[in-house]
N, C-alpha and C positions, 0 to 999 in steps of 0.2 A: 348765543354760544360762547362759552366758556374760555378764556382764554390766560395765561400765565403771560406776565411781563418779564423780560431778561432786562436786571437792569445794569449790570457790566459782565464783560466776557474778557479774561485773559488768557493766551494760548501761548504753552511754551510747546517743544519737540516733545516735549515728554508726559505732558498734561494741560488739561483746561479746566480752569476754573470757573464755574458762571454765579453769578448773584443774581437770587430773582425775588418777587415780591410775592409772599403770602399771607399780605396785612389785613385781608378782609374775611377774618376768622373768629366767631364767637360760638359759645354753647353757653344754653341755658342750664341757671343753675335750679336747688331747691328752693330758691328766693325769688323767683320768677326775673331774674338779671339776668343781662345778656353779657355772659364774662369775657372780653375781649382777650383773644389768644393769638394773635397775631403773629408773624415772624420774618425775618427775611431767610432765605432761603441760598445755601452755599452747596454745590455741587462742586465736585473734583472728581474728572476723569483721567486716568494714568491711562491714555489711552495709548504712549508711546512708550511704558515701561510694566506695569501688571497686569494692563487691560484692564484694574478692577473701577468701580465706581463708588460713594457713596457721598448722601447728603447731609446736612446739619441746619437745623430749624434754631434760628437765635429769637430769643423774643425783642422786639421793636426798642423797649427802652434800654436792653444791655446793647445791643446794636450800637446805638443813635451814643450810648456814654463813650462806646471801643472805637468807634470811627472818630470821633471827636479828640481822642487823643490820639491819634495819628493823624487827623488833620492838623494839629496844632503841634506836632512833632515832638510831643513828651510821651508816647506811647512807652519806650523802652526806659524811660524812667519811673515812669508809673507801672508798668510791668514788667520787671527787669528780668524777671523767670518765663513769662509771656503771660498770655492769658487764656483761660480753660474754661468751659463751657461743656457741662455735663446733662445730657439730656436722655430721650428715648422714648419707646410707647409701649405702655402696660399693656395694653390689648396684647399685643408679638412679645414680650418678652425680649425686645432689641433695646441695648443699649448704645446709643452713640456721644462719643468727646470729642467738641472739636477744640482745637488748641492753635493759637497765633503767638508766632513769636518773630522778633526781628534778629537778624542775623547780621552784626555788627561788618563783622568782615567781608562778607559780600555783597554788603550794604542792599540787605533784601528781604521780604519778609517772608517766614515760611507757614503757609496754610497747611492745617492735619485734620482728618478725620478719622476718628478709628470708630470702628463699628465692632459688636459684638452680640453675645448672649447675655442677659441680662437678667438680674433680682430686682422685683417690686420692694420697695421698700414699704414699713409702716404709714409713710406721709405719702405715699405714692410714686416716689422719686424709681426710677431706674436703675440700677446700680451694674456696670457692668461686671461680670463674672467671668467670663471667658471673650478676651478679644481675636475676632477671626480676620479680620481685616484693615489694614492703614493705607491712606491713598495722602499725597501729599502734591502740593503745587507751590513753586517757587515763583513768587512774583516781585517784580525791581521796587525797588522805593516808590519810584517817580507813577508806576502802574498803581501802586497801593494807594496813592495820594489818589489819585484820580479816584477810583474805586471808592473812596472815602467820603470822594466830597461829590460823587453821582450819587451814591447809596442814601446819604444822608439828605441830601436834595430834594431826593425821591418821597424818601418819607416824610418831610416836612410837607411837600405838596398834598401828598396821600390824606395826610393829615388835617388839610385846610378843605381837601375835597368832601372830604367824608363827612368833615364838620357842616360845610355848605348842604350835603344831602340830608343831614340830619341825622346821618350814623355815625356816631363820629368814632375814631380807631380807640376806644377805652372803653369801660365796662358801662354797661347802662344800665339804669336802675330803673323802679318803676315809681312814679312819682309819689309822694304821702298820700297824695288826694285819691289816687288809683287804687292804694290799700287799704284805704280807709274806707273807701265805696264797697270794697270786694271784702272785709271784714263787717261789713252791713253795719256802720259806725256814726257814719251819714258823713256830712262837712258842715262847719259850723263857718 
């Protein structure tokens, strides 16, 4: 049975913010490498406001970096205008923009996901051409600290378990020996 792991949840009268694991995900490339594509998935459901829901997929290494600034209380200094991560799905031409900013007046973090129609660029990225919906969740400073610690610890533990199981949460390359054997060069 395949299941998803919810790492953190924050609920208010207007919205729910869920943080889930999408860490065990790879794609094979032309060089026979298992390219690591794992993410941390943020879902915002505005059940008490617009009724809309959206998801954003943040790469593991990006999530670790941003969460560390929150844990160290540096986020407002390092990202004075907030953090933004652009993403999307080329096959469906759906663009997503995840943003996080600190509201110093109300001493809280604002999580936001914009979703809409996208255009695939030359390098395969998806650029938003028409925003169709925006969802937001306001999370207290203390709860955002809890989120940062829980998600960071979860990522670290998942990396250790994956490494022990021989499937690290990084790109897996074929060994030089395997490549030379396939090319018929033999091994010296």
